[in-house]
One Martini backbone bead per residue (centre of mass of N, CA, C, O) as a GRO file, in nm:
protein
   64
    1MET     BB    1  -2.431  -4.122 -16.862
    2ASN     BB    2  -2.712  -3.990 -16.894
    3PHE     BB    3  -2.847  -4.227 -17.039
    4ASP     BB    4  -2.826  -4.433 -16.808
    5LYS     BB    5  -2.997  -4.276 -16.608
    6LYS     BB    6  -3.256  -4.260 -16.781
    7LEU     BB    7  -3.291  -4.564 -16.817
    8ARG     BB    8  -3.322  -4.630 -16.517
    9GLN     BB    9  -3.571  -4.453 -16.470
   10PHE     BB   10  -3.754  -4.589 -16.675
   11ARG     BB   11  -3.747  -4.875 -16.556
   12ARG     BB   12  -3.860  -4.795 -16.281
   13LYS     BB   13  -4.132  -4.682 -16.380
   14VAL     BB   14  -4.231  -4.936 -16.525
   15SER     BB   15  -4.220  -5.128 -16.279
   16LYS     BB   16  -4.407  -4.958 -16.089
   17SER     BB   17  -4.663  -4.950 -16.283
   18GLY     BB   18  -4.699  -5.251 -16.433
   19VAL     BB   19  -4.704  -5.281 -16.747
   20LEU     BB   20  -4.527  -5.529 -16.807
   21GLN     BB   21  -4.677  -5.733 -16.625
   22GLU     BB   22  -4.951  -5.708 -16.765
   23ALA     BB   23  -4.858  -5.805 -17.042
   24LYS     BB   24  -4.767  -6.085 -16.945
   25ASP     BB   25  -5.046  -6.172 -16.827
   26ARG     BB   26  -5.201  -6.136 -17.120
   27MET     BB   27  -5.071  -6.367 -17.297
   28TYR     BB   28  -5.240  -6.554 -17.097
   29TYR     BB   29  -5.475  -6.762 -16.964
   30VAL     BB   30  -5.616  -6.753 -16.631
   31LYS     BB   31  -5.777  -6.913 -16.419
   32PRO     BB   32  -5.941  -6.825 -16.138
   33THR     BB   33  -5.847  -7.065 -15.962
   34THR     BB   34  -5.545  -7.029 -16.022
   35ARG     BB   35  -5.521  -6.741 -15.922
   36ARG     BB   36  -5.604  -6.800 -15.629
   37ARG     BB   37  -5.389  -7.014 -15.570
   38ASN     BB   38  -5.145  -6.831 -15.621
   39ALA     BB   39  -5.216  -6.619 -15.407
   40LEU     BB   40  -5.215  -6.813 -15.165
   41ASN     BB   41  -4.921  -6.911 -15.199
   42ALA     BB   42  -4.792  -6.632 -15.171
   43ALA     BB   43  -4.896  -6.579 -14.885
   44LYS     BB   44  -4.756  -6.821 -14.755
   45ARG     BB   45  -4.467  -6.736 -14.825
   46ARG     BB   46  -4.470  -6.466 -14.677
   47GLU     BB   47  -4.534  -6.580 -14.395
   48TYR     BB   48  -4.293  -6.769 -14.373
   49GLN     BB   49  -4.074  -6.551 -14.405
   50ARG     BB   50  -4.162  -6.380 -14.164
   51ARG     BB   51  -4.122  -6.603 -13.946
   52MET     BB   52  -3.823  -6.659 -14.003
   53GLU     BB   53  -3.727  -6.373 -13.940
   54GLN     BB   54  -3.826  -6.367 -13.647
   55GLN     BB   55  -3.662  -6.610 -13.554
   56LEU     BB   56  -3.384  -6.483 -13.611
   57MET     BB   57  -3.417  -6.238 -13.429
   58SER     BB   58  -3.452  -6.401 -13.161
   59ARG     BB   59  -3.170  -6.541 -13.178
   60LYS     BB   60  -2.994  -6.277 -13.166
   61ASN     BB   61  -3.127  -6.194 -12.861
   62ARG     BB   62  -2.965  -6.360 -12.693
   63LEU     BB   63  -2.801  -6.422 -12.367
   64TYR     BB   64  -2.647  -6.728 -12.431
   0.00000   0.00000   0.00000
């Protein structure tokens, strides 16, 4: 049981530090324009999700 707990802690630390993600990113080259486009699309997705969440919240607070 102790090993499982330590393994979970290790995985959490690795994921928070971003070491594994950086290694995956460095496996192949991404052109700067593609990187910017991906970042812009990710921002659009986040904004869309935030607006949809707000819309759902306002629907829940209806009086009728």
